[in-house]
N, C-alpha and C positions, 0 to 999 in steps of 0.2 A: 471629513473626507471630501475631496473635490467631486464635482459632478461626474458620474460614470458615463463614459462614452460608449457608443455601440461598437460591435466588432467591425474591423476593417476588412477589405477584400483579402483573401488568402490566409487569414488568421484561423488557426484551429482553437478548439476550446481551451486547452491547457496553455497555449500561447496567449490567448486573450486574457485569461485570468492572471497569468504572470505579469502581463503589461499593466493591468489595473493595479496590481500590488506594488510594482516598482514605481509607478507614477504617484500612488498614494503615499509612498514612504520617502520620496525624494523630490527634488525640483526638476528632475529630468522629464522630458517628453520623448516618447518612443515612436519611431517611424518604422513601418514594415519594410524590410529589405528583401526577404525571401518571398518573392511573388510567383515563384515557379518558372521563371523565365530562363533560369540557368541552374546548373548543379553547383553545390558547394557554397551557396549564399548563407550568410549568417541571418538569424531571424529578425533582429532589430538593430537600428543604430540609435544611440542616445544623444539627445540634443540638450544643451544647457539653456539657461534663461535667455541668452542672446541668440539662440538658434544655431549655435556652432556645434558640430559633431565632435563629441569628446570620448565616445566609447561605442562598444557593440555589446549585444546581449544575445546569448543562445539559450534556448529552453530545452531541457531534457527530462526524462523520467526514469528513476531508479525503480525498476519493477522486477517481478519474478514471474516469468511466463508460465511455469508449471503451476504456481499457486493461483494465477489468474484462471488457468484452465480448470483447476480443482474447484474454485469458487463457482465458476459457471456451471460445472456439472452438479454441484451441490444444489444450486437454486433450481435447476431444471429437473433433477432426478430424485432429490431426497428431501428438500425443504418442505416444511408444513406437515400436517398430519396425513399419514398414508395408511390405507387399509391393507392388511396382509391376511390372506385367507388362512383359516385354521387357528388363529390366535384368539384367545378369550380375554386377555388383559391388554391394557394400554402400557406401552413401554417408552421410556425416555432414554435415548441413546446419545451419549456424548462421544464425539470423534475428534481425533487430531487431524486438523485440516490437511497438512502436508503428507500424511501417511495413509490417507483413505482414498480408495477408488470409488467415488460416489456413483458412477454409472452402473456398477454391479452390486452395490452394497445391499439394497433391499432383498434381492434374491438370495444373497449369501446369508443374510441375517435371519431369514424366515425359519429355517430348520433349527438354528441355534436358540432362538427365542422360544420356539415350540418345545425344545428339550428342557429349557429352564422352567417353563410352565408345568411340564410333566413331573418335574421333581420338586415343585413348589418353591423354587428359589426366586427371590424377589429383588436381589441386588447382586451385581458382580463388579468388583473393582478390577477391570481387565488390565489396567496399567501396572498392576503388581504381579501379573501372571508370568510364569516362566515355563520352559519346556523340560526342565530337568526332572529326573525321577520318574520318567514315563508319563509326564503331564503334557506332552506335545499333542495329545489327542483330546485334551480336556476342552470343555466349552470355553473356559476362561482364556486359554491360549489361542484358540481359534478366533475368538473375538478380538484379541490383541493383534493378531496378524492381519485383521481387516482394518486396523487403525482405530478400533474402538477403545475409549478410555474407561467407560463405565456404562452399565445399563441398570435402570431402575424400573420396577413394576408398579403400576398405578391402577386403581380401579377405573374401568372405562366410564366415559360419560354416557349420557342417554342415547347418543347416536352410535354407540358401538365402540369396540376396541380399535386403537390406532397406534402407529409407530411414529414418534416424533424424534427426528434426528437433528442434533445441534453440532455445528462445525466450530471447533475452537482452535486458536493458535497457541502453540507452545512457547514458553520462555526458555531460550537456549543461551542467553547471555545476560549480563547485568543491564538494567535499564539506566537511563540517564543521558546527560549531555555528551559524555565521552563516547558512548556507544554510537550516538548519532553522528558525531564528527568523524570517528574512525570509519564508519561505514561509507560515508560520502567520499572520504579520501580514497578508499579502496576502489569505489566505483569510478571516480573521475580519472584515476591513473591506470585503469585496466585497459586491456587490448580489445574490448568489445567494439563492434562497428559503430555503435551510437556514440560512444565516448571518444573514439579516435576521430570520428567525423566532426564532433563538436570542437575538439581541440584544434583540428586542422582549420576549420572555418574561422574560429576566433583568431588564430595566428595570422591568417591571411588578411585580416582587416587593417593591420598597421595603425591602430589607434591606441592611445595611452591606456585606456580603461577597457578591459576585456572581462565582461560579466558572464557568469554561468548561473542560470537559474535551474535548480534541480527539484522536481516534485518527488517526494518520497511516498511510495505507495503504502497503504496500510498493511500490505503483505509483509513489509519489514516492520514487525511489531515494535521492536526496540527503538528503531530510529524515528518512526512516526509518533510514538508515544513521547519520546524525549523532547520533540519539538513543542509539545503542549505542557511540559513541566515548567515550573517557575524559574529554575536555575538556567543561566546561560553558560556556555562553555567557558572554561578558564584558560584555555590555550588557543593560539592561532592555528588555523588549519594548515596542513602541508598540501599546497596546491601545485598542480603541474605548471610549468613556466608559461604556458599559453593563457592561464587564467589569473586575473588580478583581483577580482571581486567575486564573492559567492553569495547566492541566495538559496535558502532552503525553505521548503514549505510542504506541509501535508494537507491534502484536501479531504482526508478522512483519517480517523484514528481512534484509539481506545478512549482518549480523553478530549475528543473534539478536533478542532482544526487550528493549526498554529504555524509559525515560521520565524526564521532568523535571517539576519543579513550580516555579512562580514566584509569590511573594507580595511585596507592597510592603515588608514588614518583613524577611523572610528572604532575599529575592532568589532566585537559582536554587539548587535542590538536586536531587540524583539520587533517583529513586524506588526504593524497595525492593519486592520481591515482585510485580513486574509479571508476570514469566513464570508464577509460581505462580498468580496470579489469572486469567491468560488461560487456562491449562490447566484450572483448576477450572471456569471458565465454559464451556469447550468440552465438558467432561464432562456438564454439565447441558443444554447446547444443542448437540447434535451436528449436524454437517452445515453 
């Protein structure tokens, strides 16, 4: 990998990491265009080895705001061992991330776990619970409505009983390269303000190569995991007319960090130095 440069004025963390990745995987040099002086500026222009401008690059992030909020609530309100008055056992509680309100979870859990202790139940598979046959008032169903997948009872450690809550992401579609490509196609062509803005800025550049760099949040489990799988996509992406080249990268995921690049001539290729670039950017932009 070439020597890593420092961030330039007006670069944000995800833009800086994207620039490092593009420069490590091509012969292009990227110059910052969006310096805040005007609205609608593309993030970068691409220069070839002769210093000629041959393209533009915009950086975006495919994220889930609700999931981001849920994760923040989990870490501030539920993560780690928590003491709950009245309990005599330690409990491990597994929750479905997108179905759980972590801000209120501990208060709602306390009477249900106490009821389980009173009946000597040590495990509940809440994911299998249902409200039929008058079971809508059962502990199992009440746990499920909170987003709980299961609870397990453990003997407390020497420092007393605690409740440990784990936030898990569910699998709602098949994993693999096709899921990743399909998701980014949907995101790029949608009517969201970020996507429309990116397409508009690239279209206004009037350069032959218009690159879109998309960070895939780990909230999109299927897509971020697909980027770390060994297989590359077998088909070309269906891109909006404003975009000619595509970069995909995950800065976190179930199997680490990875990324792909697609161009009309080279088709799909795996990106090198994604993790190195992400770590380097984090050192310059902590938090």
